[in-house]
Every structure is written in C-alpha cells, then in structure tokens.
All heavy atoms as atom14 arrays in JSON, in Angstrom:
{
  "sequence": "MFYIYIIFDFAMAVIMLLFGIWFYRSKGQASKFLSGYNMKAAEERKKYDENAMCK",
  "atom14_mask": [
    [1, 1, 1, 1, 1, 1, 1, 1, 0, 0, 0, 0, 0, 0],
    [1, 1, 1, 1, 1, 1, 1, 1, 1, 1, 1, 0, 0, 0],
    [1, 1, 1, 1, 1, 1, 1, 1, 1, 1, 1, 1, 0, 0],
    [1, 1, 1, 1, 1, 1, 1, 1, 0, 0, 0, 0, 0, 0],
    [1, 1, 1, 1, 1, 1, 1, 1, 1, 1, 1, 1, 0, 0],
    [1, 1, 1, 1, 1, 1, 1, 1, 0, 0, 0, 0, 0, 0],
    [1, 1, 1, 1, 1, 1, 1, 1, 0, 0, 0, 0, 0, 0],
    [1, 1, 1, 1, 1, 1, 1, 1, 1, 1, 1, 0, 0, 0],
    [1, 1, 1, 1, 1, 1, 1, 1, 0, 0, 0, 0, 0, 0],
    [1, 1, 1, 1, 1, 1, 1, 1, 1, 1, 1, 0, 0, 0],
    [1, 1, 1, 1, 1, 0, 0, 0, 0, 0, 0, 0, 0, 0],
    [1, 1, 1, 1, 1, 1, 1, 1, 0, 0, 0, 0, 0, 0],
    [1, 1, 1, 1, 1, 0, 0, 0, 0, 0, 0, 0, 0, 0],
    [1, 1, 1, 1, 1, 1, 1, 0, 0, 0, 0, 0, 0, 0],
    [1, 1, 1, 1, 1, 1, 1, 1, 0, 0, 0, 0, 0, 0],
    [1, 1, 1, 1, 1, 1, 1, 1, 0, 0, 0, 0, 0, 0],
    [1, 1, 1, 1, 1, 1, 1, 1, 0, 0, 0, 0, 0, 0],
    [1, 1, 1, 1, 1, 1, 1, 1, 0, 0, 0, 0, 0, 0],
    [1, 1, 1, 1, 1, 1, 1, 1, 1, 1, 1, 0, 0, 0],
    [1, 1, 1, 1, 0, 0, 0, 0, 0, 0, 0, 0, 0, 0],
    [1, 1, 1, 1, 1, 1, 1, 1, 0, 0, 0, 0, 0, 0],
    [1, 1, 1, 1, 1, 1, 1, 1, 1, 1, 1, 1, 1, 1],
    [1, 1, 1, 1, 1, 1, 1, 1, 1, 1, 1, 0, 0, 0],
    [1, 1, 1, 1, 1, 1, 1, 1, 1, 1, 1, 1, 0, 0],
    [1, 1, 1, 1, 1, 1, 1, 1, 1, 1, 1, 0, 0, 0],
    [1, 1, 1, 1, 1, 1, 0, 0, 0, 0, 0, 0, 0, 0],
    [1, 1, 1, 1, 1, 1, 1, 1, 1, 0, 0, 0, 0, 0],
    [1, 1, 1, 1, 0, 0, 0, 0, 0, 0, 0, 0, 0, 0],
    [1, 1, 1, 1, 1, 1, 1, 1, 1, 0, 0, 0, 0, 0],
    [1, 1, 1, 1, 1, 0, 0, 0, 0, 0, 0, 0, 0, 0],
    [1, 1, 1, 1, 1, 1, 0, 0, 0, 0, 0, 0, 0, 0],
    [1, 1, 1, 1, 1, 1, 1, 1, 1, 0, 0, 0, 0, 0],
    [1, 1, 1, 1, 1, 1, 1, 1, 1, 1, 1, 0, 0, 0],
    [1, 1, 1, 1, 1, 1, 1, 1, 0, 0, 0, 0, 0, 0],
    [1, 1, 1, 1, 1, 1, 0, 0, 0, 0, 0, 0, 0, 0],
    [1, 1, 1, 1, 0, 0, 0, 0, 0, 0, 0, 0, 0, 0],
    [1, 1, 1, 1, 1, 1, 1, 1, 1, 1, 1, 1, 0, 0],
    [1, 1, 1, 1, 1, 1, 1, 1, 0, 0, 0, 0, 0, 0],
    [1, 1, 1, 1, 1, 1, 1, 1, 0, 0, 0, 0, 0, 0],
    [1, 1, 1, 1, 1, 1, 1, 1, 1, 0, 0, 0, 0, 0],
    [1, 1, 1, 1, 1, 0, 0, 0, 0, 0, 0, 0, 0, 0],
    [1, 1, 1, 1, 1, 0, 0, 0, 0, 0, 0, 0, 0, 0],
    [1, 1, 1, 1, 1, 1, 1, 1, 1, 0, 0, 0, 0, 0],
    [1, 1, 1, 1, 1, 1, 1, 1, 1, 0, 0, 0, 0, 0],
    [1, 1, 1, 1, 1, 1, 1, 1, 1, 1, 1, 0, 0, 0],
    [1, 1, 1, 1, 1, 1, 1, 1, 1, 0, 0, 0, 0, 0],
    [1, 1, 1, 1, 1, 1, 1, 1, 1, 0, 0, 0, 0, 0],
    [1, 1, 1, 1, 1, 1, 1, 1, 1, 1, 1, 1, 0, 0],
    [1, 1, 1, 1, 1, 1, 1, 1, 0, 0, 0, 0, 0, 0],
    [1, 1, 1, 1, 1, 1, 1, 1, 1, 0, 0, 0, 0, 0],
    [1, 1, 1, 1, 1, 1, 1, 1, 0, 0, 0, 0, 0, 0],
    [1, 1, 1, 1, 1, 0, 0, 0, 0, 0, 0, 0, 0, 0],
    [1, 1, 1, 1, 1, 1, 1, 1, 0, 0, 0, 0, 0, 0],
    [1, 1, 1, 1, 1, 1, 0, 0, 0, 0, 0, 0, 0, 0],
    [1, 1, 1, 1, 1, 1, 1, 1, 1, 0, 0, 0, 0, 0]
  ],
  "atom14_positions": [
    [[66.84, 124.2, 253.47], [67.25, 125.56, 253.18], [68.23, 126.09, 254.24], [69.13, 126.84, 253.93], [66.0, 126.44, 253.09], [66.27, 127.83, 252.71], [66.77, 127.88, 250.99], [66.98, 129.58, 250.77], [0.0, 0.0, 0.0], [0.0, 0.0, 0.0], [0.0, 0.0, 0.0], [0.0, 0.0, 0.0], [0.0, 0.0, 0.0], [0.0, 0.0, 0.0]],
    [[67.99, 125.67, 255.47], [68.84, 126.12, 256.57], [70.27, 125.66, 256.4], [71.21, 126.35, 256.77], [68.25, 125.62, 257.89], [69.03, 126.04, 259.1], [69.05, 127.37, 259.5], [69.77, 125.12, 259.82], [69.78, 127.77, 260.61], [70.49, 125.51, 260.92], [70.5, 126.83, 261.32], [0.0, 0.0, 0.0], [0.0, 0.0, 0.0], [0.0, 0.0, 0.0]],
    [[70.46, 124.48, 255.81], [71.81, 123.92, 255.63], [72.63, 124.73, 254.64], [73.86, 124.77, 254.73], [71.72, 122.46, 255.19], [71.14, 121.57, 256.26], [69.88, 121.01, 256.12], [71.84, 121.33, 257.43], [69.35, 120.21, 257.1], [71.32, 120.53, 258.42], [70.07, 119.97, 258.26], [69.55, 119.19, 259.24], [0.0, 0.0, 0.0], [0.0, 0.0, 0.0]],
    [[71.96, 125.36, 253.7], [72.67, 126.2, 252.74], [73.36, 127.36, 253.45], [74.5, 127.7, 253.14], [71.71, 126.71, 251.65], [71.22, 125.53, 250.8], [72.38, 127.76, 250.78], [70.15, 125.88, 249.81], [0.0, 0.0, 0.0], [0.0, 0.0, 0.0], [0.0, 0.0, 0.0], [0.0, 0.0, 0.0], [0.0, 0.0, 0.0], [0.0, 0.0, 0.0]],
    [[72.69, 127.94, 254.43], [73.28, 129.04, 255.2], [74.47, 128.57, 256.01], [75.49, 129.27, 256.11], [72.23, 129.67, 256.13], [71.12, 130.37, 255.4], [69.8, 130.04, 255.64], [71.4, 131.36, 254.46], [68.77, 130.68, 254.98], [70.38, 132.02, 253.8], [69.07, 131.67, 254.05], [68.07, 132.31, 253.39], [0.0, 0.0, 0.0], [0.0, 0.0, 0.0]],
    [[74.36, 127.39, 256.58], [75.46, 126.85, 257.37], [76.67, 126.56, 256.48], [77.8, 126.9, 256.82], [75.02, 125.57, 258.13], [73.99, 125.95, 259.2], [76.21, 124.87, 258.75], [73.38, 124.77, 259.9], [0.0, 0.0, 0.0], [0.0, 0.0, 0.0], [0.0, 0.0, 0.0], [0.0, 0.0, 0.0], [0.0, 0.0, 0.0], [0.0, 0.0, 0.0]],
    [[76.43, 125.96, 255.33], [77.51, 125.67, 254.4], [78.15, 126.96, 253.89], [79.38, 127.07, 253.81], [77.0, 124.8, 253.23], [76.63, 123.42, 253.75], [78.04, 124.7, 252.12], [75.87, 122.56, 252.74], [0.0, 0.0, 0.0], [0.0, 0.0, 0.0], [0.0, 0.0, 0.0], [0.0, 0.0, 0.0], [0.0, 0.0, 0.0], [0.0, 0.0, 0.0]],
    [[77.33, 127.95, 253.57], [77.85, 129.24, 253.11], [78.7, 129.91, 254.19], [79.79, 130.41, 253.91], [76.7, 130.15, 252.7], [77.16, 131.5, 252.24], [77.72, 131.67, 250.98], [77.04, 132.61, 253.07], [78.15, 132.91, 250.55], [77.47, 133.85, 252.65], [78.02, 134.01, 251.39], [0.0, 0.0, 0.0], [0.0, 0.0, 0.0], [0.0, 0.0, 0.0]],
    [[78.21, 129.91, 255.42], [78.96, 130.51, 256.53], [80.28, 129.78, 256.77], [81.32, 130.42, 257.0], [78.14, 130.5, 257.82], [77.03, 131.52, 257.81], [77.07, 132.44, 256.96], [76.11, 131.4, 258.65], [0.0, 0.0, 0.0], [0.0, 0.0, 0.0], [0.0, 0.0, 0.0], [0.0, 0.0, 0.0], [0.0, 0.0, 0.0], [0.0, 0.0, 0.0]],
    [[80.26, 128.47, 256.68], [81.48, 127.69, 256.87], [82.48, 127.99, 255.74], [83.68, 128.16, 255.99], [81.16, 126.2, 256.92], [82.37, 125.35, 257.14], [82.99, 125.33, 258.38], [82.9, 124.59, 256.12], [84.12, 124.56, 258.6], [84.03, 123.82, 256.32], [84.64, 123.8, 257.56], [0.0, 0.0, 0.0], [0.0, 0.0, 0.0], [0.0, 0.0, 0.0]],
    [[81.99, 128.07, 254.51], [82.86, 128.38, 253.37], [83.48, 129.77, 253.53], [84.67, 129.96, 253.26], [82.09, 128.29, 252.06], [0.0, 0.0, 0.0], [0.0, 0.0, 0.0], [0.0, 0.0, 0.0], [0.0, 0.0, 0.0], [0.0, 0.0, 0.0], [0.0, 0.0, 0.0], [0.0, 0.0, 0.0], [0.0, 0.0, 0.0], [0.0, 0.0, 0.0]],
    [[82.71, 130.75, 253.96], [83.24, 132.09, 254.17], [84.28, 132.1, 255.29], [85.29, 132.81, 255.2], [82.11, 133.08, 254.48], [81.21, 133.34, 253.3], [82.07, 133.98, 251.86], [82.59, 135.56, 252.45], [0.0, 0.0, 0.0], [0.0, 0.0, 0.0], [0.0, 0.0, 0.0], [0.0, 0.0, 0.0], [0.0, 0.0, 0.0], [0.0, 0.0, 0.0]],
    [[84.04, 131.33, 256.33], [85.01, 131.25, 257.43], [86.32, 130.64, 256.95], [87.4, 131.12, 257.31], [84.43, 130.43, 258.58], [0.0, 0.0, 0.0], [0.0, 0.0, 0.0], [0.0, 0.0, 0.0], [0.0, 0.0, 0.0], [0.0, 0.0, 0.0], [0.0, 0.0, 0.0], [0.0, 0.0, 0.0], [0.0, 0.0, 0.0], [0.0, 0.0, 0.0]],
    [[86.25, 129.62, 256.11], [87.46, 128.99, 255.58], [88.2, 129.97, 254.67], [89.44, 130.09, 254.74], [87.1, 127.7, 254.81], [88.29, 127.18, 254.03], [86.6, 126.64, 255.78], [0.0, 0.0, 0.0], [0.0, 0.0, 0.0], [0.0, 0.0, 0.0], [0.0, 0.0, 0.0], [0.0, 0.0, 0.0], [0.0, 0.0, 0.0], [0.0, 0.0, 0.0]],
    [[87.47, 130.71, 253.85], [88.1, 131.71, 252.97], [88.81, 132.77, 253.79], [89.94, 133.16, 253.49], [87.06, 132.32, 252.02], [86.61, 131.28, 250.99], [87.6, 133.57, 251.32], [85.42, 131.7, 250.16], [0.0, 0.0, 0.0], [0.0, 0.0, 0.0], [0.0, 0.0, 0.0], [0.0, 0.0, 0.0], [0.0, 0.0, 0.0], [0.0, 0.0, 0.0]],
    [[88.17, 133.27, 254.83], [88.78, 134.3, 255.68], [89.99, 133.74, 256.42], [90.99, 134.45, 256.6], [87.76, 134.85, 256.68], [86.69, 135.69, 256.05], [87.39, 137.18, 255.35], [86.79, 137.05, 253.69], [0.0, 0.0, 0.0], [0.0, 0.0, 0.0], [0.0, 0.0, 0.0], [0.0, 0.0, 0.0], [0.0, 0.0, 0.0], [0.0, 0.0, 0.0]],
    [[89.93, 132.49, 256.84], [91.08, 131.87, 257.51], [92.26, 131.77, 256.55], [93.38, 132.12, 256.91], [90.7, 130.48, 258.03], [91.85, 129.7, 258.65], [92.27, 130.34, 259.96], [91.45, 128.26, 258.85], [0.0, 0.0, 0.0], [0.0, 0.0, 0.0], [0.0, 0.0, 0.0], [0.0, 0.0, 0.0], [0.0, 0.0, 0.0], [0.0, 0.0, 0.0]],
    [[92.01, 131.32, 255.33], [93.08, 131.21, 254.34], [93.66, 132.57, 253.99], [94.86, 132.72, 253.82], [92.58, 130.49, 253.09], [92.22, 129.02, 253.28], [91.61, 128.45, 252.02], [93.43, 128.22, 253.71], [0.0, 0.0, 0.0], [0.0, 0.0, 0.0], [0.0, 0.0, 0.0], [0.0, 0.0, 0.0], [0.0, 0.0, 0.0], [0.0, 0.0, 0.0]],
    [[92.79, 133.57, 253.87], [93.27, 134.92, 253.59], [94.13, 135.43, 254.75], [95.17, 136.06, 254.52], [92.08, 135.86, 253.37], [92.48, 137.25, 252.97], [92.99, 137.5, 251.72], [92.37, 138.3, 253.86], [93.37, 138.78, 251.34], [92.74, 139.57, 253.5], [93.24, 139.82, 252.24], [0.0, 0.0, 0.0], [0.0, 0.0, 0.0], [0.0, 0.0, 0.0]],
    [[93.73, 135.15, 255.99], [94.52, 135.55, 257.15], [95.87, 134.87, 257.2], [96.88, 135.49, 257.52], [0.0, 0.0, 0.0], [0.0, 0.0, 0.0], [0.0, 0.0, 0.0], [0.0, 0.0, 0.0], [0.0, 0.0, 0.0], [0.0, 0.0, 0.0], [0.0, 0.0, 0.0], [0.0, 0.0, 0.0], [0.0, 0.0, 0.0], [0.0, 0.0, 0.0]],
    [[95.9, 133.59, 256.87], [97.17, 132.86, 256.85], [98.09, 133.43, 255.77], [99.28, 133.62, 255.99], [96.92, 131.36, 256.63], [96.27, 130.76, 257.88], [98.22, 130.62, 256.31], [95.77, 129.34, 257.69], [0.0, 0.0, 0.0], [0.0, 0.0, 0.0], [0.0, 0.0, 0.0], [0.0, 0.0, 0.0], [0.0, 0.0, 0.0], [0.0, 0.0, 0.0]],
    [[97.52, 133.71, 254.6], [98.32, 134.29, 253.52], [98.86, 135.66, 253.94], [100.02, 135.99, 253.68], [97.48, 134.43, 252.25], [98.15, 135.23, 251.2], [99.16, 134.83, 250.39], [97.89, 136.6, 250.87], [99.53, 135.88, 249.57], [98.76, 136.97, 249.84], [96.98, 137.54, 251.34], [98.76, 138.23, 249.28], [96.98, 138.79, 250.78], [97.87, 139.12, 249.76]],
    [[98.03, 136.46, 254.58], [98.44, 137.78, 255.03], [99.56, 137.68, 256.04], [100.54, 138.43, 255.99], [97.23, 138.51, 255.63], [97.31, 140.0, 255.57], [96.84, 140.68, 254.46], [97.84, 140.72, 256.61], [96.9, 142.05, 254.4], [97.91, 142.09, 256.57], [97.44, 142.76, 255.47], [0.0, 0.0, 0.0], [0.0, 0.0, 0.0], [0.0, 0.0, 0.0]],
    [[99.46, 136.74, 256.97], [100.47, 136.55, 258.01], [101.8, 136.1, 257.44], [102.86, 136.55, 257.86], [99.95, 135.53, 259.03], [100.88, 135.28, 260.18], [100.92, 136.18, 261.25], [101.71, 134.18, 260.22], [101.76, 135.96, 262.32], [102.55, 133.96, 261.28], [102.58, 134.86, 262.34], [103.43, 134.65, 263.38], [0.0, 0.0, 0.0], [0.0, 0.0, 0.0]],
    [[101.76, 135.23, 256.44], [102.98, 134.66, 255.88], [103.55, 135.48, 254.72], [104.52, 135.07, 254.09], [102.7, 133.24, 255.4], [102.33, 132.31, 256.53], [101.93, 130.95, 256.01], [102.9, 130.41, 255.07], [103.81, 129.49, 255.36], [103.85, 129.0, 256.58], [104.65, 129.05, 254.45], [0.0, 0.0, 0.0], [0.0, 0.0, 0.0], [0.0, 0.0, 0.0]],
    [[103.01, 136.65, 254.43], [103.4, 137.41, 253.24], [104.74, 138.12, 253.39], [105.23, 138.68, 252.41], [102.34, 138.46, 252.94], [102.36, 139.49, 253.9], [0.0, 0.0, 0.0], [0.0, 0.0, 0.0], [0.0, 0.0, 0.0], [0.0, 0.0, 0.0], [0.0, 0.0, 0.0], [0.0, 0.0, 0.0], [0.0, 0.0, 0.0], [0.0, 0.0, 0.0]],
    [[105.32, 138.14, 254.57], [106.61, 138.81, 254.83], [106.57, 140.28, 254.43], [107.49, 140.79, 253.82], [107.74, 138.08, 254.1], [107.93, 136.67, 254.56], [109.03, 135.98, 253.81], [109.13, 134.55, 254.3], [109.62, 133.66, 253.29], [0.0, 0.0, 0.0], [0.0, 0.0, 0.0], [0.0, 0.0, 0.0], [0.0, 0.0, 0.0], [0.0, 0.0, 0.0]],
    [[105.46, 140.93, 254.72], [105.34, 142.36, 254.46], [104.8, 142.72, 253.09], [104.49, 143.87, 252.83], [0.0, 0.0, 0.0], [0.0, 0.0, 0.0], [0.0, 0.0, 0.0], [0.0, 0.0, 0.0], [0.0, 0.0, 0.0], [0.0, 0.0, 0.0], [0.0, 0.0, 0.0], [0.0, 0.0, 0.0], [0.0, 0.0, 0.0], [0.0, 0.0, 0.0]],
    [[104.68, 141.75, 252.2], [104.2, 142.06, 250.86], [102.71, 142.37, 250.82], [102.24, 143.01, 249.88], [104.5, 140.9, 249.92], [105.98, 140.7, 249.7], [106.27, 139.48, 248.86], [105.38, 138.69, 248.59], [107.52, 139.34, 248.46], [0.0, 0.0, 0.0], [0.0, 0.0, 0.0], [0.0, 0.0, 0.0], [0.0, 0.0, 0.0], [0.0, 0.0, 0.0]],
    [[101.97, 141.95, 251.81], [100.54, 142.22, 251.85], [100.22, 143.59, 252.44], [99.07, 143.96, 252.56], [99.82, 141.14, 252.66], [0.0, 0.0, 0.0], [0.0, 0.0, 0.0], [0.0, 0.0, 0.0], [0.0, 0.0, 0.0], [0.0, 0.0, 0.0], [0.0, 0.0, 0.0], [0.0, 0.0, 0.0], [0.0, 0.0, 0.0], [0.0, 0.0, 0.0]],
    [[101.23, 144.36, 252.75], [101.0, 145.68, 253.34], [100.29, 146.62, 252.37], [99.66, 147.57, 252.78], [102.31, 146.3, 253.81], [103.18, 146.51, 252.7], [0.0, 0.0, 0.0], [0.0, 0.0, 0.0], [0.0, 0.0, 0.0], [0.0, 0.0, 0.0], [0.0, 0.0, 0.0], [0.0, 0.0, 0.0], [0.0, 0.0, 0.0], [0.0, 0.0, 0.0]],
    [[100.36, 146.33, 251.08], [99.67, 147.16, 250.1], [98.16, 147.04, 250.23], [97.42, 147.87, 249.72], [100.11, 146.82, 248.68], [99.84, 145.42, 248.26], [100.41, 145.16, 246.89], [100.39, 143.66, 246.59], [101.12, 143.36, 245.39], [0.0, 0.0, 0.0], [0.0, 0.0, 0.0], [0.0, 0.0, 0.0], [0.0, 0.0, 0.0], [0.0, 0.0, 0.0]],
    [[97.67, 146.03, 250.94], [96.25, 145.86, 251.15], [95.76, 146.51, 252.44], [94.56, 146.5, 252.7], [95.88, 144.37, 251.16], [96.15, 143.69, 249.86], [97.13, 142.72, 249.76], [95.44, 144.02, 248.73], [97.38, 142.09, 248.57], [95.68, 143.4, 247.52], [96.66, 142.43, 247.44], [0.0, 0.0, 0.0], [0.0, 0.0, 0.0], [0.0, 0.0, 0.0]],
    [[96.67, 147.05, 253.24], [96.26, 147.71, 254.48], [95.61, 149.05, 254.16], [96.11, 149.83, 253.34], [97.47, 147.92, 255.4], [98.1, 146.65, 255.94], [99.35, 146.99, 256.72], [97.12, 145.9, 256.81], [0.0, 0.0, 0.0], [0.0, 0.0, 0.0], [0.0, 0.0, 0.0], [0.0, 0.0, 0.0], [0.0, 0.0, 0.0], [0.0, 0.0, 0.0]],
    [[94.53, 149.32, 254.82], [93.76, 150.53, 254.56], [94.57, 151.79, 254.85], [95.07, 151.98, 255.95], [92.5, 150.52, 255.43], [91.77, 151.68, 255.23], [0.0, 0.0, 0.0], [0.0, 0.0, 0.0], [0.0, 0.0, 0.0], [0.0, 0.0, 0.0], [0.0, 0.0, 0.0], [0.0, 0.0, 0.0], [0.0, 0.0, 0.0], [0.0, 0.0, 0.0]],
    [[94.73, 152.64, 253.85], [95.39, 153.91, 254.01], [96.91, 153.87, 253.94], [97.54, 154.91, 253.83], [0.0, 0.0, 0.0], [0.0, 0.0, 0.0], [0.0, 0.0, 0.0], [0.0, 0.0, 0.0], [0.0, 0.0, 0.0], [0.0, 0.0, 0.0], [0.0, 0.0, 0.0], [0.0, 0.0, 0.0], [0.0, 0.0, 0.0], [0.0, 0.0, 0.0]],
    [[97.49, 152.68, 254.0], [98.96, 152.6, 254.01], [99.55, 153.01, 252.67], [100.57, 153.69, 252.61], [99.4, 151.18, 254.37], [100.89, 151.0, 254.45], [101.6, 151.57, 255.49], [101.59, 150.31, 253.48], [102.98, 151.44, 255.58], [102.96, 150.16, 253.55], [103.64, 150.73, 254.6], [105.0, 150.6, 254.68], [0.0, 0.0, 0.0], [0.0, 0.0, 0.0]],
    [[98.92, 152.64, 251.58], [99.42, 153.0, 250.26], [99.31, 154.49, 249.96], [100.0, 155.0, 249.1], [98.65, 152.23, 249.18], [99.45, 151.1, 248.61], [100.61, 150.95, 248.92], [98.83, 150.33, 247.76], [0.0, 0.0, 0.0], [0.0, 0.0, 0.0], [0.0, 0.0, 0.0], [0.0, 0.0, 0.0], [0.0, 0.0, 0.0], [0.0, 0.0, 0.0]],
    [[98.45, 155.18, 250.67], [98.24, 156.6, 250.42], [99.32, 157.47, 251.08], [99.43, 158.65, 250.76], [96.86, 157.03, 250.95], [95.71, 156.24, 250.34], [95.61, 156.41, 248.55], [95.09, 158.1, 248.42], [0.0, 0.0, 0.0], [0.0, 0.0, 0.0], [0.0, 0.0, 0.0], [0.0, 0.0, 0.0], [0.0, 0.0, 0.0], [0.0, 0.0, 0.0]],
    [[100.11, 156.89, 251.95], [101.16, 157.66, 252.63], [102.35, 157.86, 251.7], [102.57, 157.1, 250.77], [101.62, 156.93, 253.89], [100.52, 156.83, 254.93], [101.04, 156.2, 256.18], [99.86, 156.11, 257.15], [100.26, 156.18, 258.49], [0.0, 0.0, 0.0], [0.0, 0.0, 0.0], [0.0, 0.0, 0.0], [0.0, 0.0, 0.0], [0.0, 0.0, 0.0]],
    [[103.11, 158.88, 251.98], [104.31, 159.16, 251.18], [105.35, 158.07, 251.44], [105.34, 157.4, 252.48], [104.88, 160.52, 251.58], [0.0, 0.0, 0.0], [0.0, 0.0, 0.0], [0.0, 0.0, 0.0], [0.0, 0.0, 0.0], [0.0, 0.0, 0.0], [0.0, 0.0, 0.0], [0.0, 0.0, 0.0], [0.0, 0.0, 0.0], [0.0, 0.0, 0.0]],
    [[106.25, 157.89, 250.48], [107.25, 156.83, 250.58], [108.13, 157.0, 251.81], [108.47, 156.02, 252.48], [108.1, 156.79, 249.32], [0.0, 0.0, 0.0], [0.0, 0.0, 0.0], [0.0, 0.0, 0.0], [0.0, 0.0, 0.0], [0.0, 0.0, 0.0], [0.0, 0.0, 0.0], [0.0, 0.0, 0.0], [0.0, 0.0, 0.0], [0.0, 0.0, 0.0]],
    [[108.52, 158.23, 252.13], [109.38, 158.44, 253.3], [108.62, 158.18, 254.59], [109.2, 157.77, 255.59], [109.98, 159.85, 253.31], [108.98, 160.98, 253.31], [108.55, 161.41, 251.92], [109.1, 160.91, 250.92], [107.66, 162.26, 251.83], [0.0, 0.0, 0.0], [0.0, 0.0, 0.0], [0.0, 0.0, 0.0], [0.0, 0.0, 0.0], [0.0, 0.0, 0.0]],
    [[107.31, 158.39, 254.59], [106.52, 158.1, 255.78], [106.31, 156.59, 255.94], [106.28, 156.07, 257.05], [105.16, 158.8, 255.7], [104.4, 158.77, 256.99], [103.14, 159.61, 256.94], [102.95, 160.36, 255.97], [102.34, 159.49, 257.87], [0.0, 0.0, 0.0], [0.0, 0.0, 0.0], [0.0, 0.0, 0.0], [0.0, 0.0, 0.0], [0.0, 0.0, 0.0]],
    [[106.21, 155.85, 254.83], [106.06, 154.4, 254.89], [107.33, 153.72, 255.4], [107.26, 152.63, 255.95], [105.72, 153.85, 253.5], [104.26, 153.99, 253.19], [103.94, 153.27, 251.91], [103.97, 154.26, 250.85], [104.07, 154.0, 249.57], [104.18, 152.77, 249.16], [104.08, 154.96, 248.68], [0.0, 0.0, 0.0], [0.0, 0.0, 0.0], [0.0, 0.0, 0.0]],
    [[108.48, 154.35, 255.23], [109.73, 153.76, 255.69], [109.81, 153.71, 257.22], [110.61, 152.97, 257.77], [110.92, 154.55, 255.14], [111.1, 154.37, 253.65], [112.27, 155.17, 253.13], [112.38, 155.03, 251.64], [113.48, 155.83, 251.08], [0.0, 0.0, 0.0], [0.0, 0.0, 0.0], [0.0, 0.0, 0.0], [0.0, 0.0, 0.0], [0.0, 0.0, 0.0]],
    [[108.98, 154.5, 257.91], [108.97, 154.52, 259.36], [108.34, 153.26, 259.95], [108.55, 152.95, 261.12], [108.18, 155.72, 259.87], [108.76, 157.05, 259.51], [107.86, 158.16, 260.01], [108.34, 159.53, 259.57], [107.42, 160.59, 259.99], [0.0, 0.0, 0.0], [0.0, 0.0, 0.0], [0.0, 0.0, 0.0], [0.0, 0.0, 0.0], [0.0, 0.0, 0.0]],
    [[107.57, 152.52, 259.16], [106.81, 151.38, 259.65], [107.49, 150.06, 259.29], [108.11, 149.93, 258.25], [105.4, 151.38, 259.04], [104.59, 152.58, 259.45], [104.48, 153.68, 258.6], [103.93, 152.61, 260.66], [103.73, 154.77, 258.97], [103.2, 153.71, 261.04], [103.08, 154.78, 260.19], [102.35, 155.87, 260.56], [0.0, 0.0, 0.0], [0.0, 0.0, 0.0]],
    [[107.35, 149.1, 260.18], [107.84, 147.75, 259.92], [106.7, 146.96, 259.27], [105.72, 146.6, 259.91], [108.26, 147.09, 261.24], [108.82, 145.7, 261.04], [109.11, 145.33, 259.89], [108.96, 145.0, 262.05], [0.0, 0.0, 0.0], [0.0, 0.0, 0.0], [0.0, 0.0, 0.0], [0.0, 0.0, 0.0], [0.0, 0.0, 0.0], [0.0, 0.0, 0.0]],
    [[106.84, 146.71, 257.96], [105.76, 146.07, 257.22], [105.52, 144.63, 257.68], [104.39, 144.18, 257.71], [106.06, 146.11, 255.72], [106.03, 147.51, 255.16], [106.37, 147.57, 253.69], [106.8, 146.54, 253.13], [106.21, 148.66, 253.11], [0.0, 0.0, 0.0], [0.0, 0.0, 0.0], [0.0, 0.0, 0.0], [0.0, 0.0, 0.0], [0.0, 0.0, 0.0]],
    [[106.58, 143.93, 258.05], [106.4, 142.55, 258.55], [105.56, 142.54, 259.81], [104.67, 141.71, 259.97], [107.74, 141.89, 258.84], [108.47, 141.52, 257.57], [107.86, 141.33, 256.53], [109.77, 141.41, 257.66], [0.0, 0.0, 0.0], [0.0, 0.0, 0.0], [0.0, 0.0, 0.0], [0.0, 0.0, 0.0], [0.0, 0.0, 0.0], [0.0, 0.0, 0.0]],
    [[105.82, 143.46, 260.71], [105.06, 143.51, 261.97], [103.62, 143.91, 261.73], [102.71, 143.41, 262.4], [105.73, 144.49, 262.93], [0.0, 0.0, 0.0], [0.0, 0.0, 0.0], [0.0, 0.0, 0.0], [0.0, 0.0, 0.0], [0.0, 0.0, 0.0], [0.0, 0.0, 0.0], [0.0, 0.0, 0.0], [0.0, 0.0, 0.0], [0.0, 0.0, 0.0]],
    [[103.39, 144.8, 260.78], [102.01, 145.22, 260.5], [101.2, 144.07, 259.92], [100.0, 143.96, 260.19], [101.99, 146.39, 259.51], [102.4, 147.68, 260.13], [102.04, 149.14, 259.13], [102.59, 148.69, 257.53], [0.0, 0.0, 0.0], [0.0, 0.0, 0.0], [0.0, 0.0, 0.0], [0.0, 0.0, 0.0], [0.0, 0.0, 0.0], [0.0, 0.0, 0.0]],
    [[101.79, 143.24, 259.12], [101.07, 142.12, 258.5], [100.79, 141.0, 259.5], [99.91, 140.19, 259.27], [101.83, 141.59, 257.3], [101.83, 142.73, 255.92], [0.0, 0.0, 0.0], [0.0, 0.0, 0.0], [0.0, 0.0, 0.0], [0.0, 0.0, 0.0], [0.0, 0.0, 0.0], [0.0, 0.0, 0.0], [0.0, 0.0, 0.0], [0.0, 0.0, 0.0]],
    [[101.56, 140.95, 260.56], [101.32, 139.91, 261.56], [100.35, 140.42, 262.58], [99.66, 139.76, 263.23], [102.62, 139.48, 262.21], [103.48, 138.72, 261.25], [104.71, 138.21, 261.92], [105.51, 137.45, 260.87], [106.64, 136.79, 261.42], [0.0, 0.0, 0.0], [0.0, 0.0, 0.0], [0.0, 0.0, 0.0], [0.0, 0.0, 0.0], [0.0, 0.0, 0.0]]
  ]
}
C-alpha cells in the first residue's frame, strides 16, 4: 500500500515538472493562467512583459 503513495507522488511531481516546462517555454502565451492577470484592463496588461512573467 505504501508503494502506491510513492508512485502517486512521483507521478504528480512529473506532471508538475512538465507543466512548469510548458509554462516556461510558452513565450508569454501562458500568462492567461496567471492569477489575477486576466482580470486587469488591457491597457494595464500592456505594462507587463508577459515573457518575463512566465519565466
């Protein structure tokens, strides 16, 4: 039973790693997933560098 927890934790770590790599390589397209960023006005979003935020 203990091995199931280890396998599950390892699988979750791999999923989070892949998600992080995708986020890093998105060239700013993943900025829509940043908390609160989509709620800002368009002119306020232009002040931010989306590539830098995703990295």
